[in-house]
Every structure is written in structure tokens, then in C-alpha cells.
LUMMINU-209207 format. One line per 4 residues: number of its first residue (from 1); their letters; for each residue x, y, z of C-alpha. Coordinates in steps of 0.001 Angstrom, whole numbers, plus 500000, padded with zeros to 6 digits. Example, Ala and Ser with C-alpha at 12.3 -4.5 7.8 and 13.67 -1.06 7.14 Angstrom:
1) as) 512300/495500/507800 ~ 513670/498940/507140
END
This chain:
1) malf) 301127/367628/789308 ~ 302184/370287/791762 ~ 298822/372078/791266 ~ 296948/368813/792015
5) lsfc) 298964/368212/795301 ~ 298247/371751/796409 ~ 294553/371230/795694 ~ 294492/368077/797837
9) ills) 296267/369820/800728 ~ 293717/372608/800510 ~ 290811/370032/800643 ~ 292349/368311/803651
13) ctgl) 292837/371437/805516 ~ 289235/372501/804998 ~ 288017/369082/806194 ~ 286671/367929/802800
17) itdn) 289163/365080/802775 ~ 289134/363113/806019 ~ 291318/360440/807572 ~ 289243/357188/807331
21) kqea) 291652/355065/809326 ~ 289714/355429/812621 ~ 286405/354745/810884 ~ 287886/351704/809113
25) dmae) 288931/350264/812528 ~ 285403/350424/813830 ~ 283364/347328/813856 ~ 280513/346878/811406
29) kvkl) 277160/346572/813119 ~ 274324/344384/812071 ~ 270851/344668/813681 ~ 268876/341404/814090
33) hpat) 265552/340660/815600 ~ 266214/338142/818463 ~ 263164/335837/817504 ~ 263064/336278/813699
37) phqk) 266543/337184/812436 ~ 266804/338352/808842 ~ 268477/335517/806774 ~ 270388/337798/804483
41) rift) 272034/339417/807570 ~ 272846/336006/808856 ~ 274708/335395/805593 ~ 276625/338621/806203
45) iadh) 277692/337534/809696 ~ 278696/334134/808559 ~ 280917/335720/805828 ~ 282645/337804/808484
49) lrng) 283349/334585/810496 ~ 284635/332781/807464 ~ 286982/335718/806759 ~ 288449/335323/810181
53) diil) 286618/338036/812114 ~ 285812/337994/815799 ~ 282176/339076/816494 ~ 280283/340382/819457
57) lptd) 277266/338080/819684 ~ 274066/337981/821791 ~ 273008/334664/823214 ~ 270049/333573/825399
61) tqya) 271953/334810/828477 ~ 274696/337403/827733 ~ 276737/338798/824944 ~ 279849/336739/823895
65) lacs) 282996/337228/821901 ~ 282979/334544/819296 ~ 284700/333318/816096 ~ 284877/330121/814042
69) ytnk) 286298/327215/816104 ~ 288958/326674/813412 ~ 290154/330290/813555 ~ 293422/329937/815485
73) kgie) 294356/333685/815347 ~ 290791/334638/816352 ~ 290978/332418/819366 ~ 294245/333845/820371
77) rirk) 292906/337337/819867 ~ 289889/336494/822082 ~ 292147/335398/824848 ~ 294280/338500/824554
81) irql) 291123/340845/824582 ~ 289849/339116/827705 ~ 293300/338630/829207 ~ 292534/334937/829719
85) kndh) 294929/332224/830912 ~ 295266/329168/828801 ~ 293145/327002/831213 ~ 290198/329445/831044
89) lltl) 287001/327569/829967 ~ 286207/328301/826355 ~ 282870/327151/824828 ~ 281775/325573/821593
93) icds) 278349/326893/820558 ~ 276640/324065/818714 ~ 273163/323802/817109 ~ 272111/320383/818484
97) ltgi) 273000/317288/820469 ~ 274348/315820/817262 ~ 276689/318640/816996 ~ 277841/318139/820675
101) skfa) 278284/314412/820081 ~ 280798/315009/817336 ~ 283059/316977/819647 ~ 282412/315403/823031
105) rlgd) 282625/312001/824559 ~ 279181/311394/826148 ~ 278098/308577/828473 ~ 274441/307465/828804
109) dqfk) 273747/309641/831878 ~ 275306/312784/830327 ~ 273347/312119/827061 ~ 270040/311852/828848
113) vikk) 270529/314963/830899 ~ 271813/317235/828164 ~ 269044/316009/825709 ~ 266303/317244/828116
117) lipg) 267981/320539/828736 ~ 269015/321720/825228 ~ 268438/324199/823821 ~ 268857/326252/826990
121) pftf) 271069/328453/829209 ~ 273564/325730/830098 ~ 277306/325219/829473 ~ 278276/321607/829852
125) vlpa) 281979/320755/830467 ~ 282746/317463/828708 ~ 285784/315368/827629 ~ 286673/316374/824066
129) tkev) 287116/314117/821032 ~ 289989/314535/818608 ~ 287814/316775/816448 ~ 288488/319579/819018
133) pkll) 291704/321582/818251 ~ 294151/321308/821241 ~ 294204/325158/821395 ~ 290693/325090/822761
137) lnpk) 291156/322480/825508 ~ 291853/322731/829191 ~ 295569/321601/828977 ~ 295351/319511/832183
141) rqti) 291992/317802/831752 ~ 291319/317843/827939 ~ 287843/319112/828416 ~ 285792/321941/826876
145) gfrv) 282481/323647/827332 ~ 279482/323081/825111 ~ 276456/325338/824638 ~ 273225/324991/822556
149) pdyp) 271561/328346/823273 ~ 267824/328658/822992 ~ 268288/331592/820711 ~ 267369/331730/816986
153) ichk) 270279/334036/816099 ~ 272805/331536/817394 ~ 271118/328587/815912 ~ 270758/330103/812445
157) lvdq) 274348/331404/812481 ~ 275872/328030/813353 ~ 273628/326273/810805 ~ 274707/328778/808043
161) lgdp) 278344/328542/808919 ~ 278313/324803/809066 ~ 280636/324705/812051 ~ 280435/325478/815796
165) liat) 281492/328814/817231 ~ 284078/329206/819975 ~ 282932/331679/822548 ~ 283497/333320/825842
169) tarh) 281497/336009/827748 ~ 282220/339420/826427 ~ 283443/341136/829544 ~ 285999/343903/829162
173) pdye) 288984/343653/831503 ~ 288354/347178/832804 ~ 284908/346173/834289 ~ 284817/345189/837934
177) gdtg) 283379/341854/839100 ~ 283912/338255/837956 ~ 280751/337475/835987 ~ 278532/338856/833270
181) ngtd) 279167/341491/830645 ~ 280130/343873/833446 ~ 277576/346541/832426 ~ 273857/346810/831963
185) drke) 274274/349386/829288 ~ 274315/347740/825808 ~ 275782/350813/824049 ~ 278603/351058/826562
189) lfrr) 279370/347368/825940 ~ 279418/348052/822298 ~ 281778/351069/822796 ~ 284271/349026/824711
193) fekq) 284548/346356/821996 ~ 283967/348287/818778 ~ 287621/348690/817926 ~ 288549/345071/818938
197) vgli) 286040/342989/816876 ~ 285076/342912/813205 ~ 281367/342949/813674 ~ 278730/343658/816359
201) vdne) 275411/341878/816296 ~ 272869/344138/817886 ~ 269559/342565/819045 ~ 268366/345927/820379
205) qqls) 267466/344262/823657 ~ 268279/345129/827270 ~ 271384/343229/828552 ~ 270785/340266/830690
209) geps) 272294/340246/834123 ~ 272029/336462/834591 ~ 274793/334152/833218 ~ 274447/330560/832023
213) tivd) 274642/327695/834444 ~ 277974/325896/834105 ~ 278093/322129/834898 ~ 281141/319802/834687
217) mshp) 279600/316604/833379 ~ 282969/314723/833129 ~ 282504/313333/836634 ~ 280082/310466/837691
221) dpvv) 278047/313106/839504 ~ 277767/316614/837888 ~ 279683/319426/839468 ~ 278011/322776/839399
225) irag) 280716/325385/838620 ~ 278358/328245/838345 ~ 274585/328281/839274 ~ 273014/330693/836875
229) kgie) 269964/330843/834675 ~ 268072/327459/834485 ~ 269717/325953/837643 ~ 266361/324815/839082
233) efle) 265429/322993/835822 ~ 268906/321307/835795 ~ 268438/320089/839365 ~ 265100/318595/838497
237) vcav) 266423/316793/835497 ~ 269270/315390/837610 ~ 266876/314124/840256 ~ 264855/312277/837710
241) aaln) 268078/310759/836343 ~ 269190/309735/839921 ~ 272228/311983/839766 ~ 273512/313938/842692
245) pvea) 274946/317319/841587 ~ 277586/318747/843912 ~ 279041/322283/844135 ~ 282631/322927/842840
END
């Protein structure tokens, strides 16, 4: 026994035995084609989500921190990573209008507008149904954001998981500015989050500098919280529906 321990110490000193703790703390990385994501890799990502992991996920605008919407610890972890207050807008990523309808109360005007704009680069703030955990809601207004990205990776992942994802823009607190991922370097973004998430989905594409358009649809006339990608299309659809969007 003493001889065996001496042998192990010798191997460690020569570098043949290494400390794998740091490596174990690093996020697994899965590469996916943005238009034709490999289904087996989608299965792998869905398994990570079911096991309670947070993931770094590309969308049709920017990368997001995401987990299953039922993952209470994951949601709290995302808030901690981003240093978010409880009233910060979180978003449910759904795969269709049917998915939104299960979790949001929609009037006729909201239904018509959203139907014409999804899938797309829009976040719609809507009153939530009882299906949405209270942890996700704006505590004062009982609202939450909804997204149906025009992005096969997101669509296939939500479909495979069978539940929406809860997400927020992946922006490290050390970055300056208020919007976006905070960097145009994808590898730098990964480096900042690789020890804080369980898995990174790499679409091998340049980061987008344009965020989604955020609209509060809980008012008679939509309130544009952030004018981003797709804002012109949104205004055109509102004009046809005789709605008069206002700025926040």
C-alpha cells in the first residue's frame, strides 16, 4: 500500500496524473448548424436542460442564458449570474402561438398582431396565466415576455423538450453598456460564461449586434420598450390593425 501511494505521488509530480476539477467545471460545448441543426445533438442539449443545467443559447438575434421554465434553481442562478433584480423582464421562448396562448392572456388585437409577426425577432410582454410560475413574473404587474424566434435551433429544442425555455440576454456584468451581448467576439463571450453554465451551443456564426424588439402588449395601444430588429415590420402590422404604438 505504501509503495502504491508513493507511485501515485511520483506520477502526480511528473504531471501524468492531473487535477481534473477545473476541467470538470468547464461547460460542455455542442456545435450546431443554425439552419439544419443535428437532431442527435438537440437530444443532448434537451437532456442537459432536463437535468437542471443552464445553457448558453444562440437565437435569431443574440445569445441568451436559458433553462427549463420549471427549473427554479436555474432561474435563480441566471438572475445571480446577470445580477438581475426581481422585476427584470424574463422571457419564455415558445415554439408557436399555441404555446404562447397557454401561458398568456391574449385579446383579439394582440392575437392578430402576434400571429403576423411570429416567428421573428420580437419579445411581447403579456399578462400571464396561472401556468406561469410566480418566480418568473414581474411582481407588480404579473406580466412576462414571450418569444418565438425565427431560428431552427430554438424551435427544435423547445419541441424536443416539450416545454418553453426561460431566457434572458447573455450579457456578462463586466461588460459596459445596457444592451446586447456586450462583445462582438463569440469566443470571448464563451470564455466569460464557460464556468457558469453547463453547456454552450455554438452556431459558429458571428455575433449579432442588434437585439430583439420588445413591446408591452398589455395596454390598449402597444408600448415599445426597445426598438430593435424588426421594428419597421412591427409598426406596419400595427398600422394595418389600427393600433397606435407609443414609446415607453
